[in-house]
N, C-alpha and C positions, 0 to 999 in steps of 0.2 A: 605777696607781702602780708595779707590778712591771715594766711595759713601759718606763716612763720610767727606771727604774733600770738596766734592761738597756741602753737606749739610751746612757745616761751612761757606763756601764762600758765599752761597745762603742767609744764615741768616745775615751775615754781610752786604751783599748788600742790602737786604730788609731793615735792620735797617737804613742804609744810605739813602736809598730811601724814608723812612718815615720821617727822619730828613729833607731831601730835600723838602718834602711838606710844612714843617713849615718854614724852612729858605730858602728864595729865592736865596741865594748865592750858595747853593748846588744844582746841577741839579739832578732831580728825575729819568728821563727816562733812562740814561745809567745804573743806579744802579738797576732799576726794570727789565731791559732787562738782566742784568748779573744774577740777582736772578732767573729769568725765565729760563735761560739757565741752571743754576746750579741745580735748583729744577727738571727740565726735566731729567737731567742726573742722578740724584740721585735716584728717585723713582717715580712711576706713581701716587701713592697716594698723595704724596707731591706736584707734579706737578698739579694735578687736583684741590687740595685745593687752591694753590696759583692763578691759573687762575680764580677762582671764587671770589677772593678778590676784593674789591672796588678799591684799589690802582692799581691793574693790569688793570682792565677794564678802569679806567679813563686815564691810560697812555699807552694804546695799540695803538702803532703807525699804525699797519695794518689797523685799522678801521678809522684812521684819528684822529686829534687832534682839541680841541677847539682853537679859536684864542688867548684866554687868556693863555692857556697853552703854546702855541708856543711862544708868546711874553715873558712869564716868562722864559722859557728855553733859548731863545736867549739872553735875557738880563743877565741872571746869567752866562751864558758861556762867553759873551762878557766881563763882569766884571772880571771873573777869568782869562781868557786869557790875558786881558789888564794888570793885575798885573804881569803876567809872561813876557809879552812884555816889560813892563816898567823896570823890574829888569834885564832882559837880555840887554836892551839898555843901562842901567847904567853900565853894565859890558863890554860893547862893543861887544857883541855876535851878529853879523850882521846876520849870517846864521841861528841861532835859531829864530831870529825875522822874517826872511823871511818865514821859515817853518811855524812858528805860524800863521802868516798872511794868508798864503795859506790855512791852516787847518781852520782858522776862515772864510774865504771867502766860502769854500766849505760847512761849517756847515750852514752858512746863506742861501746859495743857496738851500741846501737840505731841510731845514725847511720851506723855503719860497715856493718853487715849488715842492719838492718831497713828502712832507707829506700833505695829503689831510686835508682840513680845515672842520670840521663839525659844 
């Protein structure tokens, strides 16, 4: 039962990651990483297949990312987080804005300095 759940979540994440390649507003890397985790937990055969796909190889953070991919991810995350920031600001949720701002800063720092540019 658990393997089937991992496969389902992995397939949904992979689908969202593929959509994220096409639509710059949807980040690709988090969904690809989630799919990789789920496929690794579900079966060795599925994990091997996924790690040989072009989508995984292009978004593999361990080997580094291209400058274009980094900029695309940072822009899409900034856009999405700014929508949440504005919505919480309109509702007067100050703590939520502070938390979101801190997460955004760490995200920018990580992708700027923590992920190697190839």
